[in-house]
N, C-alpha and C positions, 0 to 999 in steps of 0.2 A: 260954426265952421261948415262950409259947403261940402258937397260930395267930392268936388274936384280937389279940395284941400285935405281930405281924409288921408292920413299917412298910410302907406302900404305896409302890410305885415312884414316883420323882420324876416329876412331870408334865413332858412334853416341851414346851418353849417353841415356839410356832408360828413358822415361818420369817419371816413378816411382822413379828412382834414382835422377833425377833432383829435383823432389818435395821433396824427403827425405832430400837432401842436403840443399835446400833452407829453409826448415822448421827448420832444426837444426841450421843453421846460424842465421835465423830470431829470434829464441828463445834466442840465445846468445846476439845478438845486441839489441833486445828490452829490455832484462834484464839489460844490461849495460847502455843504453841511455834513455830508456823510449820510449813511442810511438811517441811523437812529434819529438824528436831529432834523432830517428833512420832513416837512409837514405837507400832507396832501392838500390842505387848504391853500397853502402858498403856491404849490405847483399849479393847481387848478386856476387860481386867480391870475397868475402870471400868463397862463395860456388863454385867459379870457372866458373861463367857464366856472361852474360851481363844482364843489367837491363831489356832487353826485355824478358828474361826467366821468370822473376817475373810476368810480365804482361800476358804472354801467359799461365802461370799456375794458377795464382791467380786473375788477373784482376786489383787489386788495393792494396794499402797499408793496408786499413782497412780489406780487405778480407784475406790478408796474416796474419794479426794479429789474426783474427778470426780463421784461419786455425791452427795457433799454439795452441790456446786454445782448439779447437775441437780435435786436435790430441791427447792431453792428456786425454780428456774426453772419447774418443773412446777406448783408451788403458785401462782406468779404467773400463769402461762398459764391455769390453771383459773379464777382470779379474773377475769382479763380476759374470758374467754369468757362468764362469768356476766353481766358488765356488758353485753356485746354482745347477749346473748339477752334482756336485760331491757328494752331500748328499741329503737325504730326511728327515733328522732329523732337525726340525725347530730350536731348541736351538743352534745346531752346525752351521747351516746355518747363523743365525743372528750373532753369535759370529765371524764367519769368515768374513762376509761382513763388520761388524762394524770395525774389526781390519784392514781390507784392506783399507777401506775409510779413517780411522784415519791415517794410515801410509802415505797415499797420502797427506792429509791435513798438517801433521806435516813435512813430508819429502820433499815436493815440494812447498815450500812457494813462489817460483818464479811464479808459475802458479796462486797462490792466488793474488799476486800483479798485474799480468796481468789482471785478472778478475776484480779487483777493478778499475783499470785505465780505462779499456774498458767500463765498466758500467757507470762510472762517465762521460766519454766523450760522451757516447751514449745519455745521458740526454740532451746534448746541441748540438749534431751534428746528423742531420737526416741521413746522409750517413752512419755513424757508427751504428745508431740504425737499419737501414735497413739490416745490416749484423748481428748484435747481436740478433735481435728478432728471425729470423729463426734458428739460431744456438741454442738458448736457448730452442726453441720448440723441436728441434731434440733431445736434451739432455733429456728433460722431457719425450718424447715419448720412448726413450730407457729405462729410469727408469721405466716407466709404464709396458713395456714388461717384464722387469726383475721381477717386483713385481708380475705380473700375473703368471709367470712361477714358482716363488718361492711358491706361494700359491698352485698351481697345484701339485707341487712335494711334498710338505710337508703336504697337507691336511688342511692348515690354511684357515680360512674364513676371507678375508680382511674386516676390519672395515669400509672402504670406497672404492669407485671404484678406480681402478688402476691409472687413470689419476689424481685424486685428491691426492691420496697417493704419486704419483710421484712429484706433486707440493710441497707437504709438505716436502718431503725429499730433494728436490732441494733447497728449501729455507733454510732448516736446515743446509745442508752442506755448502751452501754459507755463512750463518750466522756464523757457527763455524769457517770457514776459516777466515772470517774477525776478529772475536774475538780473534782467536789464533794469528793473525798478530799483533793485538793491545795489547794483554796481554798474551804472551806465558807462563808466570809463572803460572797463575791461570787457563787459558784454555789450559791445557796440554794434553798429550796423554791419560791419565786415564780419565779425565773429558770428552773429546771428545768421547771416545769409549763408556762410560756410557750413554752419551746423545743419541748417535746413536742407541745403543741397546735398550734403553728404548722406544724410539719412534717406532722402528721397531717392538717390541713386541706389542705395542699398535695398530699399523697398521695391523699386521699379527697375531692376537691372535690364539692360537691353536684351532682346531675344537673339541669342547667338545662332548662327547657322549650325545645323547638325554636323557632327564629325563625319568625314568622308568614309564610305565603306571600303573594306580592304581592296576591292577590285578597282577603286578609284584612286588609290594612293600610287605615287610614283615609286618605282623599284629603287631600292637602296643600291647605290653604285659602290663598287669596290674602291 
């Protein structure tokens, strides 16, 4: 073979592309087989890589599973932040965020099943808990930032501090996800959206004008 016919070296796949493909295939395989029966070899092969690519990018099976969950949560947080930065009207903001989160709960039940399975296994497996705990903390921190920014942009006065508000919302969305999976007929889109908007209005009440001073009040007529 002449020099002109020498094949060029294979192009190295960028690390971000490797992670993206592994996450996509992991989400599919975990959904089809569940956490226990999913095999890293099958995930890597479907993505076009070796099993070593999984370990070099995620470290372990439980970290890969957590990354699948985190990927969806990060996408949702980014969408929520976009809605917050797009309006300063509190009712509009709450309506948009409630609708967005509701669509995720109803439209992405696969992630709901993932979350249930991972939390259940974390209760009995310290290795999984060691991955789940920091992931949940990161999610709550992101929610706290979004609440603080929403309050600043709309002039609302949070009923509690952002960290506590984030915990309340985190538990609410997880609970609504679980209840929708168990009873989608009753815990439907309308119910979920109403629950979210009700709690958001309680956590972010509008800033009322201060009460007028006595000198500013109108005299009482006989």
